Every structure is written in structure tokens, then in C-alpha cells.
C-alpha angles and dihedrals in degrees: 000000000000111000089211092059114110137168125223118201110236119215118247093241090070091062092041094053098041110109094190142343095284092049089049090055091051093049091049093049091048090050092049090060087085090063125077115285091245091073108097116189111229098172150330119251133166095342095315134106105228107216141180112223109210 
């Protein structure tokens, strides 16, 4: 397992507001702007943004 792999809990409102998969991606990326720039989102799984921390 990659030691730089981390999960960020996503708030429920993101999933409630998302109209489709593309809109979900946009909402997650917008939300992640509040995290340090070295967090790169690799996927969304079970309410978490799975990120690589560089």
C-alpha cells in the first residue's frame, strides 16, 4: 500500500447536490481546494476522496 495514500471524508451535501457523475467530480474538486495543494484526488469511494499526498 502506498504510504502517501490518504482518504478525505466528503460532506453529505456533495452527494446530495450532485446531478450526475461529472457534477460530482466538479463538486469534489471544488471542495478539495481547501486542502493543501499536494493532495491529488485519484478517485471517490464510499464517501471518501481517495488522494495521493505528494
